[in-house]
Each structure stands twice: as C-alpha cells, then as structure tokens.
N, C-alpha and C positions, 0 to 999 in steps of 0.2 A: 860139390867139393871134390877136388881131384885126390887121388890116392896119397900122394906125397903130403898134401896139406892135412888130410885126415890122420895120417900116421904121425905127423908132428904134433897135432892136438892130443892124440892118445899118449904120446911120450910125455908131453907137458903135464897131462893129468897124472900119469904114473909118478912123475917127479914130485908133484905137489902132495900126493897122498901117501907116498912112501912105498917101499918095497913090500912090506908085510901086508898092507891093505891092498896093494896092487895085485898081489898073488891071489887074493880072494876073488877078485873080479876079473881075473885073467881070461877065464872061459867066455864071459860075456863080451869082453873086448875082442877076443878072437872071432867070435860070431859077427860082431859089428864090422871088423876089418874085412872078413870074407864077403859079407853081404855088400859092403860098400865097394869093394873091388869088382864084384860081379855086376853091380849096377853101373859102374863107370865103363866097364867093358861093353855092356849092352848099349849104353848111350853112344859110345864111339862107333859101334857097329851100325846103329840106326842112323847116325849122322852120315856115315860113308854111303849107306844105302840111299838116303835122301838125296845126297849130292849126285850119285849115279843116276837116279831116276830123273832129277832135274836136268842133267846134261842130255839124257835120252830124249826128254820132252822137247828141249830146245832144238836138238838135231831133227826130230820129227817135224816140228813146226817149220823149220827152214826147208826141209824136203817138200812138205806139202805146199808151202808157198811157191816154191819153184815149179811144182807140178801145176798149180793153178795159173801160173804165168804162161805155161805152155798151151793152155786151152784157148782156142781162138774166141775172140769176143764178138765176131761178126755173126749176126743172127741169120740163120739160113731161112730163106723165104721158100716155102714149099708151094709149088704151083698146084692148085687144086683143079683137078680135072672135073669138068662139069659132066655129070652123067645124065643122060636123058632118062627121065623117069618113064618106066614102062607101065602103061595102063592096060589092065586086063578087064575085059568085059565078061560078065557072067554068060552072055549069049555065046561067046567063043568057047566056053567050057562044055556046052551041050550041043548035040547034033539036032537035026530037024525032027527027030522022033522023041526028043527029050531025054535021051540016054547020055550019060557022062562020057566025054571023049577021053581017050587015053593019051 
C-alpha cells in the first residue's frame, strides 16, 4: 500500500471513530504511518537497485557475447614433432673396468 492510500485509510478511520477516540490512538497511528513510510521508501530503493543491476547484467551479457564472436572458431592444428627416442644401454654407463663413467 502506498503512502497516500495508507494515509487516506487512517483519515477514514479517524472520521469513523471520532476526534476524542482518535486522539487516544494517535500515537499508535503515528507509529504505523512512520513505519509504513519507511517500508515504502525501502521498497522503492530496492526496486531501483534491482533495475540498475538488471541493466548492468544485460550490458555485460552483450559485451561478453561480442567478445565471444571475436574469438576465432578455427581449430589450430599443432604439428607434433616426432622425437626420436634415445635408448641408453647400461654398458654405455660403465667403462671396461666396471667403473661408472661421468
């Protein structure tokens, strides 16, 4: 309920119960008015924040989409160089006397 609608309902209640009875509950009504106004302000702030975030998300999605379009779709074929495997023999590691070669 917006502030204006809430205020109209409170005025209607005050008119129905009279000024004397209305004065008795005036403090409670003031608390309700203040709380309702704060709640409405908070809701408006949150709605603006949500809209701002949604627009930011939309912009980011468009930018990311454009970046993805710039990436080439051609798969690069890497030429694998065939390396000759080197085989080492244990005989090559030792000399004729059985000592380890450096």
